[in-house]
C-alpha positions in Angstrom: 14.5 30.3 -55.6 11.9 28.1 -57.3 8.4 28.2 -56.2 6.5 25.4 -54.6 5.3 23.0 -57.0 1.9 22.9 -57.5 2.2 18.7 -56.2 3.6 20.1 -53.3 1.5 23.1 -52.6 -1.4 20.5 -53.0 0.5 18.5 -50.4 0.9 20.7 -47.9 -3.0 21.5 -48.3 -3.9 17.9 -48.0 -1.6 17.7 -44.8 -3.4 21.2 -43.4 -6.8 19.4 -43.6 -5.4 16.4 -42.1 -4.1 18.4 -39.1 -7.6 20.2 -39.1 -10.0 16.9 -38.9 -7.3 15.1 -36.5 -8.0 18.1 -34.3 -11.7 18.4 -34.7 -11.7 14.4 -34.3 -9.7 14.8 -31.0 -12.0 17.9 -29.8 -14.8 15.7 -30.4 -14.2 12.5 -28.6 -13.1 14.7 -25.6 -16.7 16.8 -25.9 -18.1 13.1 -26.3 -16.3 12.1 -23.1 -17.2 14.9 -20.8 -21.0 14.3 -21.0 -20.5 10.6 -20.9 -18.7 10.6 -17.8 -20.6 10.1 -14.9 -21.5 13.6 -13.1 -19.6 13.6 -9.8 -19.6 15.9 -7.1 -18.3 13.8 -3.7 -16.3 10.9 -3.1 -13.1 12.2 -4.6 -11.8 13.0 -7.8 -13.9 16.4 -8.4 -12.1 18.1 -10.4 -15.1 19.4 -12.8 -16.1 21.3 -9.4 -12.1 22.2 -9.1 -12.3 24.0 -12.3 -14.8 26.6 -11.3 -12.6 28.2 -8.3 -11.2 31.1 -9.0 -7.7 31.5 -10.7 -5.3 31.6 -7.8 -7.9 31.9 -4.8 -6.5 29.3 -2.5 -3.9 29.5 0.2 -3.6 25.8 0.7 -4.5 22.8 -0.9 -5.0 19.0 0.5 -4.1 15.7 -1.4 -4.5 11.6 -0.5 -7.5 9.3 -0.4 -10.4 9.0 1.0 -9.0 10.1 4.4 -8.5 13.2 3.3 -11.6 14.2 1.6 -14.3 12.6 4.4 -11.6 14.3 7.6 -10.9 17.5 6.6 -13.8 20.5 6.1 -12.3 24.0 4.2 -15.0 25.7 5.4 -14.5 25.1 9.2 -11.1 25.9 8.5 -11.7 29.1 6.9 -14.4 29.7 9.8 -11.2 29.9 12.4 -8.6 30.9 10.2 -9.6 32.7 7.0 -7.6 30.4 5.1 -9.1 29.6 2.1 -8.4 25.4 1.4 -9.6 22.9 -0.4 -10.0 19.2 -1.0 -8.1 17.4 -4.0 -8.2 14.1 -3.0 -9.4 10.5 -4.6 -10.7 7.3 -3.0 -7.7 5.0 -2.3 -5.4 7.1 -4.5 -2.0 5.9 -4.8 0.9 8.6 -4.3 1.9 8.5 -8.4 -1.7 10.0 -8.9 -1.5 12.2 -6.3 2.0 13.6 -7.8 -0.1 14.2 -10.8 -2.8 15.5 -9.4 -0.4 18.0 -7.4 1.6 19.3 -10.7 -2.3 19.4 -12.5 -3.2 21.5 -9.5 -0.4 24.3 -10.3 -1.9 24.9 -13.5 -4.4 26.9 -12.0 -3.3 27.3 -8.3 -0.4 28.9 -6.5 -1.3 27.9 -2.8 1.6 28.7 -0.2 1.1 25.5 1.4 0.5 21.8 0.1 -0.7 19.2 2.5 -0.7 15.7 1.0 -1.8 12.7 3.3 0.7 9.7 2.5 -1.3 7.0 3.7 -0.9 5.9 0.2 2.8 5.2 1.2 1.3 1.8 2.0 -0.8 1.0 -1.1 -0.2 -1.8 -3.6 0.6 -0.2 -6.9 -2.8 0.0 -8.2 -6.2 0.5 -6.3 -9.8 -0.4 -7.4 -10.1 3.1 -8.0 -7.8 4.1 -10.7 -10.7 4.5 -13.7 -12.2 7.4 -11.4 -9.1 8.9 -10.0 -7.3 9.5 -13.3 -10.2 9.7 -15.9 -12.1 12.8 -14.2 -8.9 14.3 -14.7 -9.0 17.0 -17.3 -7.3 16.1 -20.7 -3.3 17.4 -20.3 0.0 15.8 -20.3 -0.6 15.5 -16.3 -3.3 13.0 -17.0 -0.9 11.0 -20.0 1.7 10.4 -17.5 -0.1 9.5 -14.7 -2.5 7.3 -17.3 0.9 5.8 -18.3 3.0 5.5 -15.6 0.4 4.8 -12.6 -2.9 2.7 -14.6 -3.1 -1.0 -15.1 -2.9 -1.8 -17.9 -5.7 -3.1 -18.8 -7.3 0.4 -17.6 -5.0 2.6 -20.4 -7.3 2.0 -23.1 -10.3 3.5 -21.9 -8.1 6.4 -19.7 -6.5 7.6 -23.2 -10.4 7.0 -25.2 -13.1 7.7 -22.7 -15.9 6.9 -24.8 -14.4 2.9 -24.7 -15.1 3.3 -20.6 -18.7 4.9 -20.8 -19.8 3.9 -24.2 -22.9 2.6 -22.4 -23.6 5.9 -20.3 -27.1 7.1 -22.1 -29.0 9.2 -21.6 -25.6 11.5 -22.0 -24.9 13.9 -18.8 -25.3 17.5 -20.1 -24.9 18.7 -16.2 -21.3 18.0 -16.8 -21.1 21.1 -18.8 -22.7 23.4 -16.1 -20.2 22.0 -13.3 -20.2 25.1 -9.9 -18.2 25.9 -7.5 -18.5 23.1 -4.2 -20.1 24.3 -1.4 -18.2 21.7 0.7 -14.7 22.8 -1.4 -13.9 19.5 -1.9 -15.3 17.6 1.6 -17.9 14.9 1.6 -20.3 15.1 4.7 -21.0 11.6 6.5 -23.3 12.2 8.8 -23.5 8.4 10.3 -21.8 7.0 13.5 -20.3 4.3 14.2 -18.7 2.9 17.6 -15.8 1.9 16.6 -14.2 0.4 20.2 -10.6 0.6 20.8 -7.6 1.8 18.5 -5.5 -1.3 17.0 -2.9 -0.8 14.2 -3.7 -1.6 10.8 -0.8 -4.7 9.1 1.3 -3.6 6.0 2.0 -5.6 3.4 4.6 -4.1 2.7 6.4 -4.5 -1.0 9.7 -2.9 -1.3 9.6 -1.4 -4.7 6.3 -0.2 -4.8 7.3 1.7 -1.4 10.6 2.9 -3.1 8.3 3.8 -6.0 6.0 6.0 -3.7 8.7 7.3 -2.0 9.9 9.2 -5.6 6.5 10.5 -5.6 6.9 12.1 -2.7 10.5 13.3 -3.5 8.8 14.3 -7.2 5.8 16.5 -5.6 8.4 18.4 -2.7 10.3 19.3 -6.1 7.3 20.7 -7.9 6.1 22.8 -4.9 9.4 24.0 -4.5 9.5 25.3 -7.9 6.0 26.9 -7.3 7.2 28.4 -4.3 4.8 26.4 -2.0 6.0 25.0 1.2 4.8 21.1 1.8 3.4 19.4 4.6 3.6 15.4 4.3 1.1 14.0 6.9 -0.7 11.0 8.5 -4.6 11.6 9.1 -5.8 10.6 13.3 -7.8 7.7 13.0 -8.4 4.4 15.1 -6.2 1.7 12.3 -3.4 3.8 12.0 -0.6 1.6 10.5 1.7 -0.4 12.1 4.4 1.7 13.7 7.6 0.1 12.6 6.1 1.1 9.0 5.0 4.4 9.9 9.0 5.1 11.5 10.1 3.7 8.0 7.7 6.0 6.4 9.2 8.6 8.5 12.7 8.6 8.0 11.8 8.2 4.0 10.2 11.2 4.4 13.2 13.1 6.5 15.9 12.6 4.0 13.4 14.8 1.7 14.8 18.4 1.4 12.6 21.8 2.8 9.5 19.0 4.0 7.3 18.8 7.4 5.9 15.5 8.3 3.4 15.6 10.9 1.6 12.6 12.4 -2.0 13.4 14.2 -2.2 9.6 15.5 0.4 11.1 18.0 -2.2 13.8 18.6 -5.5 11.9 18.9 -6.2 12.3 22.4 -6.3 16.4 21.7 -8.8 16.5 19.5 -10.7 14.9 22.1 -13.3 13.0 19.7 -15.3 10.1 20.8 -14.8 6.8 19.4 -18.8 6.5 20.0 -19.8 9.5 17.9 -17.7 10.6 15.3 -16.3 7.8 13.7 -17.8 6.5 10.1 -15.8 4.3 10.7 -12.3 3.1 11.9 -10.3 5.0 9.0 -12.7 8.2 8.9 -14.1 10.6 10.8 -17.7 11.7 10.5 -18.8 15.4 10.1 -18.4 15.7 13.4 -15.1 13.8 13.9 -14.5 16.2 10.8 -15.4 19.4 12.2 -13.0 18.5 15.4 -10.1 17.8 13.4 -10.3 21.0 11.3 -10.9 23.3 13.9 -7.7 21.7 15.4 -5.1 22.2 12.2 -7.2 25.6 11.5 -4.1 27.4 13.5 -1.4 25.3 12.5 -2.0 26.5 9.1 -2.6 30.1 9.7 1.1 29.5 11.7 2.5 28.2 8.1 0.7 30.9 5.7 2.2 33.9 5.4 0.1 35.5 3.0 -3.3 35.3 2.8 -5.1 34.7 -1.6 -7.5 37.3 -2.3 -10.7 35.0 -2.1 -14.4 35.2 -2.8 -15.6 36.6 0.9 -19.3 35.6 -0.4 -18.8 32.2 -1.6 -16.5 31.2 1.6 -19.2 32.9 4.1 -21.8 30.6 1.7 -19.5 27.1 2.6 -19.5 28.3 6.4 -23.2 28.5 6.6 -23.7 25.3 4.6 -21.7 23.1 7.4 -22.9 25.8 10.2 -26.4 26.3 10.0 -27.3 23.5 7.7 -24.8 20.5 8.8 -23.7 20.1 12.3 -26.8 21.1 14.6 -28.5 18.3 13.1 -26.2 16.0 14.1 -25.3 16.8 17.1 
C-alpha cells in the first residue's frame, strides 16, 4: 500500500486546521451570545438557572405557558409533600416549543412525573415570545429543531445566529456566566391583586390545522416521556377565563386517545380551592402569590399519590426555598 503523498498530507492538515477554526468560531459565537442576551431570572424561559439544578434531583417538572410560572410554587409543593419540582415554562409558549423543552429537560433530569399545562393547544401557530422561549434554550439539537419547526421564518436567523438578535446589547451581561439555582424554582412572584368578578368563557379562534399540530406535539411529549420512564399529566390550570367548553371537550377527547396519559381540568375543581376573585388573582388568567399558594397546596398531595420514589434532593436548598416563600413573601401579602 502506497504511503500518502505530501500533497494529500498537506490537504489533510488544511482540512483539520479549517475544522479547528470553524469549531473555535462557533464556540466564540456562542460565548458571545451567552453574554449578549439579557439576563433572565423570571417570567419563564429560565434555562440559565435550571442548568444549576443538581442532575437527576427533580421528582416532577411543570411545563407550559405563563399560567404555569404564575400558578405553581414548587416550594409550597415541597413543604406539603417533600416533592422536589420545577417550573420550566415560557410566556405564551406554543406546544411545539413545549415539546422541545421537555426533550431538552431529559438531558439533565429524569422526573417520575411530567405535567404539561395545555392552554397552548388553542394558541395560534406563532405567538409574540418565540425569541425568548427558544432563544434562552441551551445550544442543542432540540433548540435547532424548535427553531426550524416552531419559530416564525423572520425569527430563525436570530435564533440560529444569536448575535444578530442582540448586537446592540452593550455592555455585555457578564452576570450570565454566574447563574445560580433559582430560589423560586421557576415560579414568578406576583403580589398585585385584581378584583376580577365572575367566571366567563374565553372564545377560541379555532384553527383546525394548528390544533392538529398541537395534538401531535402532545403525542410526541407522551412518547418521549414514556421512553424516559416518566408519567404524563396534561392539565388546564384553574382561572376565571377558561376556554369555551366545546373546545375543552374537543381537547379532552384528543388527549383520551393518547396512550398512557392523564388529563385534569382544574376549572372543574376551582370551588374546592376556595380562591377569592377579589384577592387571589393577578388577572383573570393568572393567580397572584396568594392564589398560587392555594393551588400549589391543593395539588401537592395529588402529586404525592403519583410519585412512588423520591429523588435524593438538596434539603438545604429546598428549605431555603420554603423559607423564601413562607417567611418573606406570603406574610407580607396577606
